TILO-357228 format. One record per residue (C-alpha): z, y, x. Coordinates in steps of 0.1 Angstrom, whole numbers, plus 5000, padded with zeros to 4 digits. Layout:
REM residues N
ZYX ...
END
This chain:
REM residues 975
504408915052 507408925028 508408585039 508508695075 510508995067 513008795047 513308505070 514208685102 514909045114 512609265134 512109175170 513909495181 516709405158 516809065174 517109215208 520009435197 521809135181 521308915212 524708795224 526208815190 527008535165 524008595145 522708325123 519208365107 520008155077 522508425065 519908695064 518908605029 522508655017 522709005032 519309125018 520909304989 523309475013 520909615040 518409885041 515209895061 515209745096 518409895109 520609625093 523109875080 525609725055 526209945026 529109765009 531009615038 532809915053 534309735081 531109595095 529509945089 532210115109 532009855137 528309905139 528610275140 531010265169 528710035188 525810265183 527810565194 528910395226 525310305233 524110665229 527010795250 526110535277 522510665276 523811025277 525810965309 522610835326 520411125316 520011445337 521311785327 517911895313 517711585291 521311635279 520512005269 517411885251 519411635231 522111895223 519512145211 517811875189 521111785174 522312145167 519012225150 519511935125 523212035117 524212215086 526112545086 529512375081 528812145111 527712445132 531012625123 532912315133 531012315167 531812685172 535612635165 535512335189 533912535216 536312835212 539312595214 537812405244 536312705262 538313015251 536813355254 538813545281 536613855287 535714065258 535014435251 538314595242 536514855221 535014585199 538214405193 540814685191 540814945163 539215275170 542515465174 543915215198 540715235220 541015625221 544815595229 544015365259 541315605270 543715905268 545315775299 542215795320 541416095342 538316305335 536316135363 537215795349 536215905314 532816015327 532415675344 533415495312 530815685292 528115515314 529115165304 527415155270 526415365241 529515275222 531715355252 530015685254 530815775219 534415695224 534715865259 533316195246 535516235216 537016585213 540516445209 540316325245 538916655261 540516925239 543916885254 542716885289 540817205283 543717385264 546217295291 544117475317 543417765294 539817685287 539317755251 536117675232 534518015223 533317875189 534317625163 532317295167 530417175136 531316865117 528616645133 528616815167 529416565194 530916605229 531516985227 534816995245 533516765272 530616985279 532917285279 535217115304 532317025327 530917385326 534317545333 535017295362 531617355377 532217725379 535617705396 536117855431 537617575452 538417515488 538017205508 541117065524 540117195558 539517545545 542817535526 544617425558 543017705578 543917965552 547417855540 548517595567 550117255560 553617115558 552916825581 552317035613 554117345625 552017655635 551917725672 552418105668 555318295654 554618415619 555918745604 558118545580 559718355607 560418665628 562018825597 564218515592 565418515628 566218875625 568118815593 569918525609 571218745637 572419005611 574318735592 575818605624 577018965632 578419005597 580318675600 581918775633 583019105617 584518925588 586518695611 587718985630 588719165598 590518855585 592418825618 593519195617 594519165580 596818885587 598419045617 598919385600 599419325563 599519625540 602619715519 603319535487 601319665458 598819855479 596019625469 595519345443 595218985455 592318795441 593318505418 591918165425 591417865403 594617685412 596517865385 598518135403 597618075440 596218365460 593518385487 594618555518 592318795538 589619045530 591719265508 589119545506 586319315496 586419415460 585819055448 587818925417 588218565412 588618445376 591518225368 590817875356 594317725347 592817405332 590917315364 592517175396 590417235427 591017035459 592917195489 589817215510 588117445484 590817715487 589418005505 585717905499 583318125480 582817855454 585518015433 583718345430 581718245399 581118605388 581718955399 583219235378 580719505371 581519865380 583119805414 581819965445 579619765469 581419665500 580519485533 580719135519 578619215489 576019375512 576019065534 575418855503 572419065493 571019035528 571418655527 569818635493 566718805507 566218545534 563618335516 560818485494 560118305463 556618175456 554518225424 556118065394 554117805376 553317755339 555617575315 555117245299 555717105263 558817015244 561316745253 563016465235 566716485244 569016765257 572716705261 575016995258 578616875260 581517055243 584417065266 588017155257 588617305292 589217675297 586617805320 585718145333 583518365311 579918405322 577918725320 575218725295 572718835320 573518555344 571218245339 573017915334 573317615357 571117315349 572116955358 569516675357 571216335352 569316005355 570415735331 570115485360 573215605377 576315395368 578615535340 576515835334 578515895301 581515985321 579616245340 578316395308 581816415294 582916625323 580016865324 581317225322 580517445292 578517685313 576217405325 573317265305 573016895312 569716705307 569916335305 566516185314 565115835312 564315695347 561515495332 559615815322 557216025341 557416345361 555516535334 558016425308 560916535330 559316875334 559116925296 562716835292 563717085319 561517365302 563117295268 566617315283 566117655300 564517805268 562118025288 564918165310 565118075347 568217875356 570617995383 570517665401 569317315393 571417015402 569916665406 572116365401 570116045406 570315725426 569315745463 570315725499 570115915531 566315915533 565015915498 565815995461 565015745433 564016005409 562115765386 561715395386 558215425400 558515755418 560715775449 561016115467 561016085505 559516265535 556316065531 555816105493 556716465490 553216585496 551516345471 549816535443 552216425416 555416525436 553916845449 552916955414 556316855400 558317055425 556017355424 556417375386 560217305389 560717595413 559117825387 562017745363 564717845388 565918205396 564618355429 566518315460 567418685460 569418615428 571118305442 568718045429 568517705446 568517325441 571517095447 570716735453 573616485450 572216235474 573516245511 570116355525 571816565552 573116255569 569916155585 567016305604 564416205578 566616335550 567116675568 563316685573 562816625536 565216905527 563417145550 560017055536 561317075501 562717415508 559417535522 557517395493 559617555467 560817865484 564417795473 567617695490 568117315489 571517175495 572816815498 575916625510 576216545547 577516195538 580616185560 582716005533 582615635525 582615485490 580215455461 579615815455 582415975476 579816165497 579416415467 583016515473 582516565511 581016865528 577516985518 574817125540 573617495539 570117555527 569417765557 571317545583 570617195572 572617025600 575717215597 578117395574 578217755564 581517935559 580218145531 578717865511 580817655485 582417365501 581917155469 578817275450 579216975427 582317125412 580117405398 578617155374 581316895367 585116925363 587016805393 589216545376 586216375360 584016385391 586716235413 587415955388 583615885385 583015885422 585715635428 585215405398 581615445388 580515075393 583614935377 583115155346 579415065344 580414695338 582314795306 579715055295 576814815297 578214595269 579114905249 575615055252 573914725241 576314685212 576915035200 574115245216 571715255187 574415235161 576215545176 572815735176 572115645140 575715725130 575316075145 572216135125 573916015094 577016235099 574916545103 573016465071 576316415052 577716735066 574716915054 574916775020 578616855018 577917205030 575217275005 576617114974 580417164978 580717475000 577817684992 577417524958 573717534957 573517464921 575317804913 573318024937 571018274920 568218334944 564418324944 562917984941 560918034972 564018124993 566017844980 563317594987 562617735022 566317725031 566717365018 563617245038 564817425069 568317285069 567016935062 564616955091 567317075113 569516775107 566516545117 565916715151 567816695183 567917075182 570417275205 569317615192 569717605154 569317975147 566117995166 564817685151 565517815116 563918145124 560717975136 560717735106 561118015081 558318215098 555917915096 557017855060 556118215051 552718185068 551917865049 553018015017 550818325022 547818095030 548317904998 548618224977 545418354994 543518034986 544718034950 546717714956 550017854944 550217714909 553617874903 552218224897 554918474891 557518204893 557618224931 559718544928 561618454897 565318414899 566718064894 570318004886 571917674877 575517694866 576617334859 580317414863 581317704840 583717974852 587217864841 590118094837 592518094866 596318164865 598418284894 600718004908 599517764881 599517434899 598717224869 595717454863 594617434899 594717054899 592917054865 590117284878 589817064909 589516764888 586816914866 584917054897 585016724916 584016534884 580916754881 580016674917 580616304911 578316314881 575616484902 575716194926 575615924899 572616114882 570916114916 571015734916 569215714883 566815994889 565815914925 566015534924 566115384889 563415604872 560815554899 561415184902 561215144865 558115354862 556415144889 557414824871 556014944838 552715034855 552214694870 552914824905 556314674907 558414754938 561414554925 561614294897 563414374865 566314154874 566914324907 566914674891 569314554865 571714394890 571614704913 571315014891 572214934855 576014934861 575715294874 574115404841 577115264822 579515454845 577615774842 577715744804 581415704804 582115984829 579916224811 582116184780 585216234803 583816544819 582916694784 586516634772 587916794804 585617104799 586717154764 590417144774 589917384803 587917644784 591217774769 593717654794 597317734790 600717624801 601017394770 597517234773 597416864778 594816644796 596916334798 595516194766 591916254780 592916034809 594515764786 591215754767 589215724799 591615444812 591115244780 587415194791 588015094827 586314764820 583114934829 584414994864 585814644865 582414494859 580814734884 583314634912 582914264905 579014314907 579214554937 579014284965 576114124947 574314454943 574714534981 573414184991 570514224967 569514554983 569714405018 567614095007 564914304990 564714555019 564114265043 561614075022 559714355004 557914615026 557214834996 560914854988 561714925024 559215215024 560615344991 564215355006 562915525037 561315795016 564115834991 567315805012 569116095027 567316365010 568716684994 568316524959 570716244970 573116474987 571916355020 573416005012 571815665012 571615434982 574515214996 576615525001 575915644966 576915314952 580315344970 581015674952 582915504922 585215334946 586015664963 586415834929 589215604919 591315714948 590616074939 591816014904 595115874916 595716164940 594916434913 597016254887 599916244911 599616614916 599416674879 602516454873 604416634901 603916974886 604416874850 607916904836 609416584822 609916754789 606216864787 604316674760 601616584785 604016414809 604116074792 600316054789 600016144826 602515884837 600815604816 597415694829 598715704865 600315364862 597015224849 595015384877 597515254903 597114904891 593314954892 593515084927 595514774937 592714564922 590114754944 592314694975 592414324966 588614314965 588414484998 590914245014 588913945000 585614085014 587214155047 588613805049 585313655041 583713855068 586213745094 585713375084 581913415087 582313575122 584613305133 582213045120 579413195141 581713235171 582812865174 580012625183 580012295165 582812405141 583012245107 582612455076 585512705073 584312875041 586812745016 588412924987 591313154997 591013075034 591713365057 591913425093 595413545103 595113595141 593613455173 595313385206 594013285240 596013015259 595712755286 595812385278 598012175301 598611805305 601511605320 600811285341 603911105327 605111165292 608310965297 609811235321 612111495305 610511835299 612612005325 611311785352 607611745340 604811865361 601712005343 598212045354 595712295339 593012135319 591012415304 591312745286 591612725248 591412965219 593812925190 592413045157 595213055131 594013025094 596313035064 596012665060 594912525093 594912575130 591612545150 591612475187 588512565208 587612515244 586912855259 584312885286 583813205306 580413275323 579913545348 576713725353 575413705390 575714015411 577814195384 581314185371 580314125336 581313795319 580913625285 583213405266 582013115244 584112885221 583412515215 585212325187 588012105200 590312005171 591612135138 595112065123 596412135088 599512355089 601412125065 601211835091 601812055122 605012095141 605812335170 608412325197 608912555227 609112435263 611712605286 610612795315 610512575346 609012605381 606012405369 605212585336 606012905319 605513055283 604512705271 604812535237 603812205222 601612175191 602211825175 599811695150 599611365132 597511195160 597611425190 599711685207 598611985229 600712165255 599612535255 600912825276 600113205272 599913455299 603013655288 606213575270 605613845244 602313675234 604113345229 606913485208 604513675186 602113375181 604813135173 606613365149 603313415130 602513045131 605912935118 605613195089 602113055081 603412705082 606212785058 603812955033 601512655035 604312415028 605512624999 602012624984 601612254990 604812174972 
END
C-alpha cells in the first residue's frame, strides 16, 4: 500500500496533471515537500503560486458555468468560513464597489442638524414625517419645532410641560387649529369677493370714489381759474408773501392765498420740470388757517380707506442710515419718516445709499433672502411707527418686479400666498392713505397694460396709493427721472402729485448720476466689493471698539470714576454690547439692556446667587493718576502732566498684555493644558514684560518730580536715564516682526489659541484692542515721546538747568525714531517684493538682501523689421504689452496679458516673466517722435535690446529719470 502511494500519485491527481510534463520517477524526490494527495509544494514558492493560480482559474471557470442559485450557495459557504478580518475586508470591498446612496438622514446626521432640517417643513409635512418611523416621530414632535409656530400665532401653552413630557406643543397646535373658524375659498369669495374678477354691481365704496373724483375735478378747475386770474391781475408788491422753493431763491407763481410755505433747500438743485409741482411742499407750517387747497388735499386723502393693519415680525440684520452733509428741510416730529427699500442686486447700489436724504431711512436687503426676512428688516427700521411712504428700488421691467432672486412680483404671482401675506403685512407698516401714506415702486410698471393692472391690484390689496414711472425715458434707469403715474389715475398724470417722487428719497445730483452711469460704476464696484467688502465691515467694527475704549479710558477715565460696582459693570457691559451690534438706536438699546441687567441682578439676589453681598452697593474708586498741581499758563507743567497721564495709560495697555494674555497662557502651560509652547510665549510676550518694568520706573520718577512741580523743576535727567536703557526697545523692535509672524502661525495651526484670541481680543480689559494692536503700542509711544520732548524743549529757556538734558534726550529719541522708520521701510520693501514675486508668473527669486521695488510702468513692446535703417525712418510694429518692474539693482520685463470677462466690462491683467537685466549692464536711449512711433525708448542689455513706448510723454520722462537715477546708484555701489 505504501509502495503504491509512493510510486505514483492518486488517480484524481493523475487526471489533473494530464497534459503536463509530469514524470512519475520524480515523485520520490518530492515526497518530503508534499502533503496528502493535493501535491502542494511547501518549500517551492514559485510552484506553489503557480498551482494556486491554476486552481483559482479552475474554480472561476466552474463559477461562470453555475446558475445564480449555485453561486449564492457557494458565496454563503465561503462567508461562513471567513474570519472577522476577512469579513471586514469583504464589507469594505462591497461598500467601495456598490456604495450606499440612500440612507436615513436622521441616522447619519447629528440630532441638532436633523431638527434644523425639519424646522423648514410645514406643520402638515411634519405630521407626515412623524408617520415614517418611531425615530422620525420623536424628532418631528419636538417642542423646539412646534413652540415657535404656536407663539407666532398667539397660542400659548396654559401650563409648563414637564421634563419628560413629549409632544405638548404639537398637541396644543393641533387642538388650537381644530377649533379655528375658517371659510372655504368659495365662501370667502362670496363674502369678500376676489381680485381676479370685477363685481357686476356698483358697490358703495366705488360710488363714493366716483363722487370724490368729481369733487376733485371741480377743485382742479377752480384752482386753474384762480391761477389764471392771479396772473392777469397781480396784487401790489408786499401784499402777500411768495412761497420759496428749493431752487435757492426762486419763487412759485400763482395761488397766493393758499397759505402754503415751501422750505428752502439751498444745497439741492431740482430739475426745471419740478418747479411748480407739489413735490416741494414737504411740510406745512402749523398755526395757519385751512384754505381751499388744504381742504382739497384732505378730500383727496380720504379717497381710499385703509385696511386692517397686520402684526409685526422679528428683528433684522442690517439697517443703513446714511449721514448726509446736505442741508435739508426740517421735519416735524409727528410726521413719520420715509422708508426706502434697496435691493443689493441693482448695480452700484452704494452710490444710491450715499445720496439718500437724512429724512429717509434706507434698508439695504439681500436679494437672496426671503420675504419674511425682508419684513423683519422693515419692522426694525420703522421702530413701531408707521412710515409716511415706502419706496422700493429693485430690478424689474414694465411687467414685473424682481423683488428677490426666487420671488418675482407680477400680475400672476401677486395673489400667491407668500406675496399676498407679504404685502398685507407691509401695508400695516405704512401710514393710512388719509395721512398721505403710499408705496412708490421705481420700476416702470405704468408703461404696460399688465403693469398698470398690477398697480391696480396692489393698490386694492393694500388699500394704499401705489405709484410707478410711466417709462417714457430711455436709458438704464432714466425712467425713474421721467413722469410718474398717479395712484388714483394709473394711466395718466395728476397735476397735484409730485412730478418726481424719487427725489423725495434721494438727492437729485446723486440720482441723476446713478441713473446715467449705474452699469459703468458697477464694473468698478464689483472688484472693490470682492477685495474690500469684508475688510471694510470688519474695519468698521474695529473702529467702533477702539472708539469705545478711547472714550472709556481716556475721556471718561473709567479708572477714576467713583460709582457703585454694579453700575460700573452694567455700563461697561452695555457699551461693549453696543459696539458689537448694528444698532441705529443706541439710547433705546442701552435702556433695554440696563433694564434686563437689573432684572437678572434681582433674580440672582432672590436666588441667593449674589456672592458679593453688600459689595454690590459699595463705592469703588481707582485713582491711578494722582491729582497733580496745575499752574496758569505753565506750558512746561502742562506738557509734563500730559506726559505723566499718557504714560499711565501706556502702562495700562502693557499691563493688559501680561494680565490678559501672558498669565493665562503660562497658567495653562503649567497645568499641562498648553495653548502655546514656552518658546512661543517667550518670543511673543516676554519682551513686553521687560518694557513694562522699564517704564514703571520711568513713570515713578515722573510722578515724584510732578508731586511738587515748580518752574525750576527738571525732568530732563529722568529722560536721559530712560534713554540710557533703550536697548530694551531695540531688542523689542528687532523681535517685533518675528512675534507677529509667530502669532499668525499659531493662530492658523492651533485651534485652542485661535479660540483664546477670539475670547480675549477687543474686550474692555484690553482697551478694546487686539493683541497685535497692543504690541504696536511701544512703536506709537516713541513718537509721542518725541512730540512731548519737543514741546518741553520749546517752552524751556536755554538758560534753564533742564534745557541741556532735554536736548540730549530729544536727540537720542530722534535717532531712535529714525531707526524705527528704517525698520518700517525695510518691512514695506520686503512686502512689495513678495507681492511682485506672486504677481509675476515664472519669475526667478527676487528676495535678495537690500533689494527694493522702486516703481512699475506699463508700456508697449515694439519691433522694427530692419535694424539697419536710421531711427527717424524706421517703422515699428506692436509686439505685445509689457510691464517694467524697476528694482534698485535690476529691471524686470514681463509680458502683460489682459483678459476680459464675457458680458461685462471687467478685465484682469496677468504678468509673465520675459527677461531681467542688471542695472550695471543696462543702457537707455530715447527715440525721437516720428509718424511711426511716439514716446519710445530703447533698453539695451548685454545680449538683447527692447524698444518700448508709453502712452504719454510724461510717463516716459518720469520713468527714464527714475531709471537713470537708479542706474547711477547701482554703478556707484558696484564700484
